[in-house]
All heavy atoms as a GROMACS GRO file, in nm:
protein
  555
    1ASN      N    1   0.081  -0.119   0.000
    1ASN     CA    2   0.000   0.000   0.000
    1ASN      C    3   0.086   0.126   0.000
    1ASN      O    4   0.033   0.236   0.002
    1ASN     CB    5  -0.098  -0.002   0.117
    1ASN     CG    6  -0.031   0.004   0.254
    1ASN    OD1    7   0.088   0.029   0.265
    1ASN    ND2    8  -0.109  -0.017   0.357
    2GLY      N    9   0.217   0.114   0.003
    2GLY     CA   10   0.305   0.229  -0.007
    2GLY      C   11   0.320   0.308   0.122
    2GLY      O   12   0.375   0.416   0.122
    3THR      N   13   0.272   0.255   0.233
    3THR     CA   14   0.281   0.326   0.361
    3THR      C   15   0.413   0.294   0.428
    3THR      O   16   0.453   0.179   0.439
    3THR     CB   17   0.165   0.286   0.454
    3THR    OG1   18   0.043   0.320   0.390
    3THR    CG2   19   0.175   0.357   0.586
    4ILE      N   20   0.481   0.400   0.475
    4ILE     CA   21   0.605   0.385   0.551
    4ILE      C   22   0.581   0.447   0.687
    4ILE      O   23   0.532   0.559   0.698
    4ILE     CB   24   0.722   0.455   0.481
    4ILE    CG1   25   0.746   0.393   0.343
    4ILE    CG2   26   0.847   0.449   0.566
    4ILE    CD1   27   0.847   0.469   0.260
    5VAL      N   28   0.615   0.375   0.792
    5VAL     CA   29   0.598   0.426   0.928
    5VAL      C   30   0.720   0.511   0.963
    5VAL      O   31   0.834   0.468   0.943
    5VAL     CB   32   0.582   0.311   1.029
    5VAL    CG1   33   0.577   0.364   1.171
    5VAL    CG2   34   0.458   0.230   0.998
    6LEU      N   35   0.695   0.632   1.012
    6LEU     CA   36   0.803   0.723   1.048
    6LEU      C   37   0.797   0.758   1.196
    6LEU      O   38   0.694   0.804   1.244
    6LEU     CB   39   0.792   0.853   0.968
    6LEU     CG   40   0.802   0.841   0.817
    6LEU    CD1   41   0.764   0.972   0.751
    6LEU    CD2   42   0.944   0.802   0.779
    7GLY      N   43   0.903   0.734   1.267
    7GLY     CA   44   0.914   0.776   1.406
    7GLY      C   45   0.984   0.911   1.411
    7GLY      O   46   1.041   0.956   1.312
    8GLY      N   47   0.979   0.975   1.525
    8GLY     CA   48   1.051   1.099   1.544
    8GLY      C   49   0.975   1.225   1.506
    8GLY      O   50   1.032   1.334   1.511
    9ALA      N   51   0.848   1.212   1.469
    9ALA     CA   52   0.768   1.330   1.438
    9ALA      C   53   0.729   1.399   1.569
    9ALA      O   54   0.701   1.334   1.669
    9ALA     CB   55   0.642   1.292   1.360
   10VAL      N   56   0.728   1.531   1.569
   10VAL     CA   57   0.680   1.607   1.684
   10VAL      C   58   0.530   1.624   1.667
   10VAL      O   59   0.485   1.681   1.567
   10VAL     CB   60   0.750   1.744   1.696
   10VAL    CG1   61   0.691   1.824   1.811
   10VAL    CG2   62   0.900   1.726   1.714
   11VAL      N   63   0.454   1.572   1.763
   11VAL     CA   64   0.308   1.576   1.756
   11VAL      C   65   0.260   1.665   1.870
   11VAL      O   66   0.289   1.640   1.987
   11VAL     CB   67   0.248   1.435   1.769
   11VAL    CG1   68   0.097   1.441   1.754
   11VAL    CG2   69   0.308   1.342   1.664
   12SER      N   70   0.186   1.770   1.835
   12SER     CA   71   0.134   1.864   1.934
   12SER      C   72  -0.018   1.858   1.935
   12SER      O   73  -0.081   1.837   1.833
   12SER     CB   74   0.177   2.007   1.900
   12SER     OG   75   0.317   2.017   1.897
   13LEU      N   76  -0.074   1.878   2.054
   13LEU     CA   77  -0.219   1.885   2.071
   13LEU      C   78  -0.252   2.026   2.115
   13LEU      O   79  -0.200   2.074   2.216
   13LEU     CB   80  -0.264   1.783   2.176
   13LEU     CG   81  -0.414   1.767   2.193
   13LEU    CD1   82  -0.478   1.711   2.066
   13LEU    CD2   83  -0.444   1.676   2.311
   14VAL      N   84  -0.336   2.094   2.037
   14VAL     CA   85  -0.369   2.234   2.062
   14VAL      C   86  -0.518   2.245   2.088
   14VAL      O   87  -0.600   2.196   2.010
   14VAL     CB   88  -0.328   2.323   1.943
   14VAL    CG1   89  -0.360   2.469   1.973
   14VAL    CG2   90  -0.181   2.305   1.910
   15GLY      N   91  -0.554   2.310   2.200
   15GLY     CA   92  -0.694   2.330   2.236
   15GLY      C   93  -0.730   2.477   2.233
   15GLY      O   94  -0.648   2.562   2.195
   16PRO      N   95  -0.851   2.508   2.275
   16PRO     CA   96  -0.897   2.647   2.273
   16PRO      C   97  -0.810   2.742   2.355
   16PRO      O   98  -0.796   2.859   2.322
   16PRO     CB   99  -1.037   2.640   2.333
   16PRO     CG  100  -1.078   2.498   2.323
   16PRO     CD  101  -0.953   2.417   2.324
   17SER      N  102  -0.746   2.692   2.460
   17SER     CA  103  -0.662   2.778   2.544
   17SER      C  104  -0.514   2.766   2.511
   17SER      O  105  -0.429   2.812   2.586
   17SER     CB  106  -0.686   2.746   2.692
   17SER     OG  107  -0.652   2.612   2.718
   18GLY      N  108  -0.481   2.700   2.400
   18GLY     CA  109  -0.340   2.688   2.359
   18GLY      C  110  -0.295   2.543   2.356
   18GLY      O  111  -0.375   2.451   2.359
   19GLU      N  112  -0.163   2.525   2.352
   19GLU     CA  113  -0.106   2.392   2.340
   19GLU      C  114  -0.121   2.314   2.469
   19GLU      O  115  -0.088   2.362   2.576
   19GLU     CB  116   0.041   2.401   2.301
   19GLU     CG  117   0.104   2.266   2.273
   19GLU     CD  118   0.247   2.276   2.221
   19GLU    OE1  119   0.268   2.345   2.119
   19GLU    OE2  120   0.334   2.218   2.285
   20VAL      N  121  -0.173   2.191   2.456
   20VAL     CA  122  -0.190   2.101   2.571
   20VAL      C  123  -0.058   2.029   2.599
   20VAL      O  124  -0.021   2.006   2.712
   20VAL     CB  125  -0.304   2.000   2.544
   20VAL    CG1  126  -0.313   1.897   2.655
   20VAL    CG2  127  -0.436   2.073   2.526
   21GLY      N  128   0.013   1.993   2.494
   21GLY     CA  129   0.139   1.922   2.510
   21GLY      C  130   0.194   1.878   2.376
   21GLY      O  131   0.124   1.884   2.274
   22SER      N  132   0.319   1.834   2.376
   22SER     CA  133   0.385   1.782   2.257
   22SER      C  134   0.461   1.656   2.292
   22SER      O  135   0.516   1.646   2.401
   22SER     CB  136   0.483   1.884   2.198
   22SER     OG  137   0.416   1.992   2.140
   23TYR      N  138   0.462   1.563   2.201
   23TYR     CA  139   0.536   1.439   2.217
   23TYR      C  140   0.607   1.406   2.088
   23TYR      O  141   0.566   1.451   1.981
   23TYR     CB  142   0.442   1.324   2.253
   23TYR     CG  143   0.377   1.340   2.388
   23TYR    CD1  144   0.250   1.396   2.400
   23TYR    CD2  145   0.443   1.302   2.504
   23TYR    CE1  146   0.191   1.413   2.524
   23TYR    CE2  147   0.386   1.319   2.628
   23TYR     CZ  148   0.259   1.375   2.637
   23TYR     OH  149   0.202   1.393   2.760
   24VAL      N  150   0.711   1.326   2.096
   24VAL     CA  151   0.780   1.276   1.977
   24VAL      C  152   0.729   1.134   1.955
   24VAL      O  153   0.728   1.052   2.048
   24VAL     CB  154   0.933   1.278   1.997
   24VAL    CG1  155   1.002   1.215   1.878
   24VAL    CG2  156   0.981   1.421   2.019
   25SER      N  157   0.685   1.106   1.832
   25SER     CA  158   0.633   0.972   1.803
   25SER      C  159   0.743   0.869   1.816
   25SER      O  160   0.861   0.896   1.792
   25SER     CB  161   0.570   0.967   1.663
   25SER     OG  162   0.667   0.989   1.563
   26ASP      N  163   0.704   0.749   1.859
   26ASP     CA  164   0.802   0.643   1.880
   26ASP      C  165   0.845   0.579   1.748
   26ASP      O  166   0.803   0.622   1.641
   26ASP     CB  167   0.750   0.539   1.979
   26ASP     CG  168   0.629   0.460   1.929
   26ASP    OD1  169   0.603   0.459   1.805
   26ASP    OD2  170   0.561   0.398   2.013
   27GLY      N  171   0.926   0.476   1.754
   27GLY     CA  172   0.977   0.408   1.636
   27GLY      C  173   0.870   0.346   1.548
   27GLY      O  174   0.893   0.319   1.431
   28GLU      N  175   0.752   0.326   1.605
   28GLU     CA  176   0.638   0.272   1.529
   28GLU      C  177   0.549   0.385   1.478
   28GLU      O  178   0.442   0.360   1.422
   28GLU     CB  179   0.557   0.177   1.616
   28GLU     CG  180   0.636   0.057   1.666
   28GLU     CD  181   0.680  -0.033   1.553
   28GLU    OE1  182   0.599  -0.058   1.461
   28GLU    OE2  183   0.797  -0.076   1.554
   29GLY      N  184   0.589   0.510   1.504
   29GLY     CA  185   0.509   0.625   1.462
   29GLY      C  186   0.393   0.655   1.554
   29GLY      O  187   0.308   0.738   1.524
   30ALA      N  188   0.387   0.588   1.669
   30ALA     CA  189   0.274   0.605   1.761
   30ALA      C  190   0.297   0.721   1.858
   30ALA      O  191   0.410   0.754   1.892
   30ALA     CB  192   0.251   0.476   1.840
   31PHE      N  193   0.188   0.783   1.897
   31PHE     CA  194   0.192   0.889   1.997
   31PHE      C  195   0.064   0.879   2.080
   31PHE      O  196  -0.036   0.824   2.036
   31PHE     CB  197   0.203   1.028   1.932
   31PHE     CG  198   0.095   1.057   1.832
   31PHE    CD1  199  -0.022   1.120   1.871
   31PHE    CD2  200   0.112   1.022   1.699
   31PHE    CE1  201  -0.122   1.148   1.779
   31PHE    CE2  202   0.012   1.049   1.605
   31PHE     CZ  203  -0.106   1.113   1.647
   32ARG      N  204   0.070   0.933   2.202
   32ARG     CA  205  -0.046   0.920   2.291
   32ARG      C  206  -0.052   1.039   2.386
   32ARG      O  207   0.048   1.072   2.449
   32ARG     CB  208  -0.036   0.791   2.369
   32ARG     CG  209  -0.150   0.765   2.463
   32ARG     CD  210  -0.127   0.635   2.540
   32ARG     NE  211  -0.248   0.599   2.608
   32ARG     CZ  212  -0.319   0.492   2.581
   32ARG    NH1  213  -0.280   0.409   2.488
   32ARG    NH2  214  -0.428   0.466   2.648
   33PHE      N  215  -0.168   1.100   2.395
   33PHE     CA  216  -0.194   1.204   2.492
   33PHE      C  217  -0.291   1.146   2.594
   33PHE      O  218  -0.392   1.087   2.556
   33PHE     CB  219  -0.256   1.328   2.426
   33PHE     CG  220  -0.162   1.400   2.334
   33PHE    CD1  221  -0.155   1.367   2.200
   33PHE    CD2  222  -0.079   1.500   2.382
   33PHE    CE1  223  -0.068   1.433   2.114
   33PHE    CE2  224   0.008   1.566   2.298
   33PHE     CZ  225   0.014   1.532   2.164
   34GLU      N  226  -0.263   1.162   2.721
   34GLU     CA  227  -0.349   1.106   2.825
   34GLU      C  228  -0.405   1.217   2.913
   34GLU      O  229  -0.345   1.325   2.924
   34GLU     CB  230  -0.270   1.007   2.910
   34GLU     CG  231  -0.226   0.886   2.831
   34GLU     CD  232  -0.150   0.785   2.916
   34GLU    OE1  233  -0.097   0.823   3.023
   34GLU    OE2  234  -0.144   0.669   2.874
   35ASN      N  235  -0.519   1.188   2.976
   35ASN     CA  236  -0.584   1.280   3.069
   35ASN      C  237  -0.614   1.415   3.006
   35ASN      O  238  -0.590   1.520   3.066
   35ASN     CB  239  -0.499   1.297   3.196
   35ASN     CG  240  -0.477   1.165   3.266
   35ASN    OD1  241  -0.569   1.085   3.277
   35ASN    ND2  242  -0.356   1.142   3.312
   36VAL      N  243  -0.666   1.411   2.884
   36VAL     CA  244  -0.704   1.533   2.813
   36VAL      C  245  -0.852   1.560   2.840
   36VAL      O  246  -0.935   1.471   2.821
   36VAL     CB  247  -0.678   1.517   2.661
   36VAL    CG1  248  -0.725   1.639   2.585
   36VAL    CG2  249  -0.531   1.490   2.635
   37PRO      N  250  -0.886   1.680   2.885
   37PRO     CA  251  -1.028   1.712   2.908
   37PRO      C  252  -1.109   1.701   2.779
   37PRO      O  253  -1.056   1.724   2.670
   37PRO     CB  254  -1.024   1.857   2.957
   37PRO     CG  255  -0.885   1.880   3.005
   37PRO     CD  256  -0.798   1.790   2.920
   38PRO      N  257  -1.237   1.666   2.789
   38PRO     CA  258  -1.322   1.657   2.670
   38PRO      C  259  -1.324   1.789   2.594
   38PRO      O  260  -1.315   1.896   2.654
   38PRO     CB  261  -1.461   1.625   2.727
   38PRO     CG  262  -1.435   1.567   2.861
   38PRO     CD  263  -1.311   1.633   2.911
   39GLY      N  264  -1.334   1.780   2.463
   39GLY     CA  265  -1.342   1.899   2.380
   39GLY      C  266  -1.288   1.873   2.241
   39GLY      O  267  -1.251   1.760   2.207
   40THR      N  268  -1.283   1.977   2.162
   40THR     CA  269  -1.230   1.969   2.026
   40THR      C  270  -1.090   2.029   2.025
   40THR      O  271  -1.068   2.138   2.076
   40THR     CB  272  -1.320   2.045   1.927
   40THR    OG1  273  -1.451   1.988   1.933
   40THR    CG2  274  -1.267   2.034   1.785
   41TYR      N  275  -0.997   1.955   1.967
   41TYR     CA  276  -0.857   1.995   1.962
   41TYR      C  277  -0.805   1.985   1.819
   41TYR      O  278  -0.870   1.928   1.732
   41TYR     CB  279  -0.772   1.902   2.051
   41TYR     CG  280  -0.808   1.910   2.197
   41TYR    CD1  281  -0.913   1.835   2.250
   41TYR    CD2  282  -0.736   1.993   2.282
   41TYR    CE1  283  -0.946   1.843   2.384
   41TYR    CE2  284  -0.768   2.001   2.417
   41TYR     CZ  285  -0.874   1.926   2.468
   41TYR     OH  286  -0.906   1.936   2.600
   42THR      N  287  -0.686   2.038   1.798
   42THR     CA  288  -0.617   2.023   1.671
   42THR      C  289  -0.487   1.949   1.696
   42THR      O  290  -0.413   1.983   1.789
   42THR     CB  291  -0.586   2.161   1.609
   42THR    OG1  292  -0.709   2.231   1.588
   42THR    CG2  293  -0.515   2.146   1.475
   43VAL      N  294  -0.462   1.847   1.616
   43VAL     CA  295  -0.336   1.774   1.622
   43VAL      C  296  -0.247   1.826   1.510
   43VAL      O  297  -0.292   1.837   1.395
   43VAL     CB  298  -0.358   1.622   1.605
   43VAL    CG1  299  -0.226   1.548   1.593
   43VAL    CG2  300  -0.440   1.567   1.721
   44VAL      N  301  -0.123   1.860   1.544
   44VAL     CA  302  -0.026   1.907   1.446
   44VAL      C  303   0.096   1.816   1.455
   44VAL      O  304   0.153   1.801   1.563
   44VAL     CB  305   0.014   2.054   1.471
   44VAL    CG1  306   0.116   2.100   1.368
   44VAL    CG2  307  -0.108   2.145   1.472
   45ALA      N  308   0.134   1.756   1.343
   45ALA     CA  309   0.253   1.670   1.339
   45ALA      C  310   0.353   1.729   1.241
   45ALA      O  311   0.317   1.765   1.128
   45ALA     CB  312   0.215   1.528   1.297
   46THR      N  313   0.479   1.739   1.285
   46THR     CA  314   0.584   1.792   1.198
   46THR      C  315   0.705   1.699   1.202
   46THR      O  316   0.735   1.637   1.303
   46THR     CB  317   0.627   1.933   1.242
   46THR    OG1  318   0.671   1.930   1.378
   46THR    CG2  319   0.514   2.033   1.228
   47LEU      N  320   0.771   1.690   1.089
   47LEU     CA  321   0.894   1.612   1.076
   47LEU      C  322   0.974   1.675   0.964
   47LEU      O  323   0.919   1.705   0.856
   47LEU     CB  324   0.861   1.466   1.043
   47LEU     CG  325   0.978   1.368   1.034
   47LEU    CD1  326   1.052   1.357   1.167
   47LEU    CD2  327   0.929   1.231   0.991
   48GLU      N  328   1.102   1.698   0.988
   48GLU     CA  329   1.186   1.763   0.888
   48GLU      C  330   1.178   1.690   0.754
   48GLU      O  331   1.186   1.567   0.749
   48GLU     CB  332   1.332   1.768   0.936
   48GLU     CG  333   1.420   1.850   0.846
   48GLU     CD  334   1.560   1.869   0.901
   48GLU    OE1  335   1.580   1.858   1.023
   48GLU    OE2  336   1.650   1.893   0.820
   49GLY      N  337   1.161   1.766   0.647
   49GLY     CA  338   1.153   1.710   0.513
   49GLY      C  339   1.011   1.676   0.469
   49GLY      O  340   0.990   1.630   0.358
   50PHE      N  341   0.914   1.699   0.558
   50PHE     CA  342   0.774   1.668   0.529
   50PHE      C  343   0.688   1.791   0.554
   50PHE      O  344   0.720   1.874   0.639
   50PHE     CB  345   0.725   1.552   0.617
   50PHE     CG  346   0.790   1.421   0.584
   50PHE    CD1  347   0.913   1.388   0.640
   50PHE    CD2  348   0.730   1.332   0.497
   50PHE    CE1  349   0.975   1.268   0.610
   50PHE    CE2  350   0.792   1.212   0.466
   50PHE     CZ  351   0.914   1.180   0.522
   51ASP      N  352   0.577   1.800   0.479
   51ASP     CA  353   0.480   1.906   0.506
   51ASP      C  354   0.414   1.878   0.641
   51ASP      O  355   0.390   1.762   0.674
   51ASP     CB  356   0.373   1.910   0.397
   51ASP     CG  357   0.426   1.960   0.263
   51ASP    OD1  358   0.522   2.039   0.262
   51ASP    OD2  359   0.370   1.919   0.159
   52PRO      N  360   0.380   1.982   0.716
   52PRO     CA  361   0.310   1.961   0.843
   52PRO      C  362   0.173   1.897   0.819
   52PRO      O  363   0.110   1.921   0.716
   52PRO     CB  364   0.293   2.102   0.899
   52PRO     CG  365   0.389   2.187   0.825
   52PRO     CD  366   0.409   2.123   0.692
   53PHE      N  367   0.130   1.817   0.914
   53PHE     CA  368  -0.002   1.754   0.909
   53PHE      C  369  -0.086   1.818   1.019
   53PHE      O  370  -0.042   1.830   1.133
   53PHE     CB  371   0.011   1.603   0.934
   53PHE     CG  372  -0.121   1.534   0.954
   53PHE    CD1  373  -0.193   1.490   0.846
   53PHE    CD2  374  -0.172   1.515   1.082
   53PHE    CE1  375  -0.315   1.426   0.863
   53PHE    CE2  376  -0.294   1.452   1.100
   53PHE     CZ  377  -0.365   1.408   0.990
   54THR      N  378  -0.208   1.858   0.986
   54THR     CA  379  -0.299   1.917   1.083
   54THR      C  380  -0.435   1.853   1.067
   54THR      O  381  -0.484   1.836   0.954
   54THR     CB  382  -0.311   2.069   1.059
   54THR    OG1  383  -0.181   2.128   1.065
   54THR    CG2  384  -0.400   2.135   1.162
   55ALA      N  385  -0.498   1.816   1.180
   55ALA     CA  386  -0.632   1.756   1.176
   55ALA      C  387  -0.705   1.783   1.306
   55ALA      O  388  -0.643   1.787   1.413
   55ALA     CB  389  -0.622   1.606   1.152
   56PRO      N  390  -0.838   1.800   1.298
   56PRO     CA  391  -0.916   1.815   1.420
   56PRO      C  392  -0.939   1.679   1.484
   56PRO      O  393  -0.942   1.576   1.416
   56PRO     CB  394  -1.048   1.875   1.372
   56PRO     CG  395  -1.060   1.824   1.231
   56PRO     CD  396  -0.919   1.813   1.178
   57VAL      N  397  -0.954   1.678   1.617
   57VAL     CA  398  -0.988   1.555   1.688
   57VAL      C  399  -1.080   1.593   1.804
   57VAL      O  400  -1.060   1.695   1.869
   57VAL     CB  401  -0.862   1.480   1.737
   57VAL    CG1  402  -0.785   1.559   1.839
   57VAL    CG2  403  -0.899   1.344   1.793
   58VAL      N  404  -1.185   1.512   1.824
   58VAL     CA  405  -1.278   1.535   1.933
   58VAL      C  406  -1.248   1.435   2.044
   58VAL      O  407  -1.243   1.314   2.019
   58VAL     CB  408  -1.425   1.520   1.885
   58VAL    CG1  409  -1.521   1.536   2.002
   58VAL    CG2  410  -1.456   1.622   1.776
   59VAL      N  411  -1.225   1.486   2.164
   59VAL     CA  412  -1.196   1.402   2.280
   59VAL      C  413  -1.324   1.391   2.362
   59VAL      O  414  -1.386   1.492   2.395
   59VAL     CB  415  -1.083   1.463   2.365
   59VAL    CG1  416  -1.061   1.382   2.492
   59VAL    CG2  417  -0.954   1.472   2.283
   60ALA      N  418  -1.365   1.267   2.393
   60ALA     CA  419  -1.485   1.242   2.473
   60ALA      C  420  -1.447   1.156   2.594
   60ALA      O  421  -1.350   1.080   2.589
   60ALA     CB  422  -1.591   1.173   2.390
   61VAL      N  423  -1.524   1.166   2.699
   61VAL     CA  424  -1.500   1.090   2.821
   61VAL      C  425  -1.516   0.941   2.793
   61VAL      O  426  -1.612   0.898   2.730
   61VAL     CB  427  -1.598   1.132   2.933
   61VAL    CG1  428  -1.583   1.044   3.056
   61VAL    CG2  429  -1.578   1.278   2.969
   62GLY      N  430  -1.418   0.861   2.838
   62GLY     CA  431  -1.426   0.716   2.826
   62GLY      C  432  -1.406   0.661   2.687
   62GLY      O  433  -1.438   0.546   2.661
   63ARG      N  434  -1.352   0.740   2.596
   63ARG     CA  435  -1.334   0.693   2.458
   63ARG      C  436  -1.197   0.735   2.409
   63ARG      O  437  -1.158   0.851   2.421
   63ARG     CB  438  -1.442   0.754   2.368
   63ARG     CG  439  -1.435   0.706   2.225
   63ARG     CD  440  -1.546   0.769   2.142
   63ARG     NE  441  -1.529   0.913   2.135
   63ARG     CZ  442  -1.498   0.978   2.022
   63ARG    NH1  443  -1.483   0.914   1.910
   63ARG    NH2  444  -1.485   1.109   2.024
   64ALA      N  445  -1.125   0.641   2.351
   64ALA     CA  446  -0.996   0.673   2.289
   64ALA      C  447  -1.022   0.727   2.149
   64ALA      O  448  -1.111   0.679   2.078
   64ALA     CB  449  -0.908   0.549   2.281
   65SER      N  450  -0.947   0.828   2.111
   65SER     CA  451  -0.956   0.883   1.976
   65SER      C  452  -0.833   0.841   1.900
   65SER      O  453  -0.721   0.863   1.946
   65SER     CB  454  -0.964   1.036   1.981
   65SER     OG  455  -1.078   1.078   2.051
   66GLU      N  456  -0.853   0.778   1.786
   66GLU     CA  457  -0.739   0.736   1.704
   66GLU      C  458  -0.729   0.828   1.583
   66GLU      O  459  -0.829   0.873   1.529
   66GLU     CB  460  -0.756   0.592   1.658
   66GLU     CG  461  -0.744   0.495   1.773
   66GLU     CD  462  -0.738   0.351   1.727
   66GLU    OE1  463  -0.698   0.326   1.611
   66GLU    OE2  464  -0.770   0.263   1.806
   67LEU      N  465  -0.605   0.854   1.542
   67LEU     CA  466  -0.580   0.941   1.429
   67LEU      C  467  -0.459   0.890   1.352
   67LEU      O  468  -0.355   0.862   1.411
   67LEU     CB  469  -0.553   1.084   1.478
   67LEU     CG  470  -0.519   1.187   1.374
   67LEU    CD1  471  -0.640   1.214   1.283
   67LEU    CD2  472  -0.475   1.316   1.440
   68LYS      N  473  -0.475   0.876   1.224
   68LYS     CA  474  -0.363   0.838   1.137
   68LYS      C  475  -0.313   0.965   1.071
   68LYS      O  476  -0.387   1.031   0.998
   68LYS     CB  477  -0.409   0.738   1.031
   68LYS     CG  478  -0.300   0.696   0.938
   68LYS     CD  479  -0.352   0.597   0.834
   68LYS     CE  480  -0.245   0.566   0.733
   68LYS     NZ  481  -0.297   0.481   0.625
   69ALA      N  482  -0.190   1.002   1.099
   69ALA     CA  483  -0.130   1.124   1.042
   69ALA      C  484  -0.053   1.088   0.917
   69ALA      O  485   0.047   1.016   0.924
   69ALA     CB  486  -0.041   1.191   1.145
   70ASP      N  487  -0.099   1.136   0.803
   70ASP     CA  488  -0.029   1.113   0.677
   70ASP      C  489   0.061   1.232   0.646
   70ASP      O  490   0.012   1.340   0.616
   70ASP     CB  491  -0.130   1.094   0.563
   70ASP     CG  492  -0.210   0.966   0.574
   70ASP    OD1  493  -0.151   0.864   0.617
   70ASP    OD2  494  -0.329   0.966   0.539
   71LEU      N  495   0.192   1.210   0.656
   71LEU     CA  496   0.288   1.315   0.625
   71LEU      C  497   0.332   1.301   0.480
   71LEU      O  498   0.366   1.192   0.435
   71LEU     CB  499   0.409   1.305   0.717
   71LEU     CG  500   0.381   1.326   0.866
   71LEU    CD1  501   0.507   1.299   0.948
   71LEU    CD2  502   0.331   1.466   0.892
   72ARG      N  503   0.328   1.410   0.408
   72ARG     CA  504   0.367   1.412   0.267
   72ARG      C  505   0.505   1.474   0.255
   72ARG      O  506   0.537   1.573   0.324
   72ARG     CB  507   0.268   1.496   0.186
   72ARG     CG  508   0.124   1.453   0.208
   72ARG     CD  509   0.075   1.375   0.092
   72ARG     NE  510  -0.066   1.340   0.115
   72ARG     CZ  511  -0.112   1.218   0.104
   72ARG    NH1  512  -0.031   1.121   0.072
   72ARG    NH2  513  -0.238   1.192   0.126
   73ILE      N  514   0.587   1.421   0.165
   73ILE     CA  515   0.720   1.475   0.142
   73ILE      C  516   0.707   1.619   0.096
   73ILE      O  517   0.626   1.651   0.009
   73ILE     CB  518   0.797   1.392   0.038
   73ILE    CG1  519   0.819   1.251   0.094
   73ILE    CG2  520   0.929   1.458   0.001
   73ILE    CD1  521   0.882   1.154  -0.004
   74ALA      N  522   0.784   1.707   0.158
   74ALA     CA  523   0.779   1.849   0.124
   74ALA      C  524   0.836   1.872  -0.015
   74ALA      O  525   0.929   1.804  -0.057
   74ALA     CB  526   0.858   1.930   0.228
   75THR      N  527   0.778   1.969  -0.082
   75THR     CA  528   0.830   2.005  -0.214
   75THR      C  529   0.946   2.103  -0.194
   75THR      O  530   0.947   2.182  -0.101
   75THR     CB  531   0.722   2.071  -0.301
   75THR    OG1  532   0.668   2.182  -0.231
   75THR    CG2  533   0.611   1.973  -0.332
   76VAL      N  534   1.042   2.094  -0.283
   76VAL     CA  535   1.159   2.181  -0.276
   76VAL      C  536   1.137   2.298  -0.370
   76VAL      O  537   1.102   2.281  -0.486
   76VAL     CB  538   1.287   2.105  -0.317
   76VAL    CG1  539   1.408   2.198  -0.314
   76VAL    CG2  540   1.308   1.985  -0.227
   77SER      N  541   1.156   2.419  -0.317
   77SER     CA  542   1.144   2.538  -0.401
   77SER      C  543   1.273   2.617  -0.394
   77SER      O  544   1.344   2.614  -0.294
   77SER     CB  545   1.025   2.623  -0.359
   77SER     OG  546   1.041   2.664  -0.226
   78GLU      N  547   1.303   2.688  -0.500
   78GLU     CA  548   1.428   2.766  -0.503
   78GLU      C  549   1.398   2.914  -0.497
   78GLU      O  550   1.300   2.962  -0.540
   78GLU     CB  551   1.505   2.735  -0.631
   78GLU     CG  552   1.553   2.592  -0.632
   78GLU     CD  553   1.640   2.564  -0.752
   78GLU    OE1  554   1.705   2.656  -0.804
   78GLU    OE2  555   1.642   2.449  -0.795
   0.00000   0.00000   0.00000
């Protein structure tokens, strides 16, 4: 399917009052935010050489939210 797992991406969770936290994805590309209050947030993932990935995520009580971040290779401009 052409998917390559990338570790080392900086993944930030941003809420209405600002950034909740940032983590570096592990070798399997996984990241996890715990004890996040319910609400709507934005996930931002960055990795050198790739375009940033941004997506909304809704956090609800008692439910895990899963998100697949697709990072695209950045275009080179002169």
